[in-house]
C-alpha angles and dihedrals in degrees: 000000000000122000096249091052089049089052093050094044091046091049091050092046092048091047091051091046091048091049090052092045091047091051088054092053098255136093135088125305118249089247088070091069112119094214134033127250094260093053091050094047095044093047094045092049092049091048090050093046091050090053092047090049094053118097090232093045089238128101117238122234090247093051092046090052090049093052093046090048091048089058095038094237138118133218087255090055090056092048092046090053091052090047094049099044098034094091089063107070093184092054093047091048089055090049094051091043088055091049091049094049093048091049090049091050090049089052090053096247117161103239094183091059089049091051091050092050092052094056 
C-alpha cells in the first residue's frame, strides 16, 4: 500500500476510532490538535491534487514530503488533527465539505450552478 493511501486510511481509522471514543465520553479535546482546520484542509487538498496530477494517480514520497513541508506540517500532525476533531461529527463534516469544495474548484466545476440546481 502506498504512503498516501496509508495516510488516508489511517486518518479515516483514527476519525472512526475518535468518533467511537467520543461517543463513549473519552478522547482528546479539539484543543489538543497540533494544526488548525485550515492547515489540515489546505494540506489534504494539496496532497490529493498532487496524487491526481501524477501519471500513476499516486503521490511519490518526495512529492508528499514537498507538500507537507510547504504547509509546515507532518503526517503525525494530520493524524493528530483527525484524532482530536473526530469526536465532533459536525466539525468533521465541515472539514470534508471544505475539502470537497476546494477539489471541485480545482477541477473547474461551477459551484454556483450546482447551488442553483440544489434549490
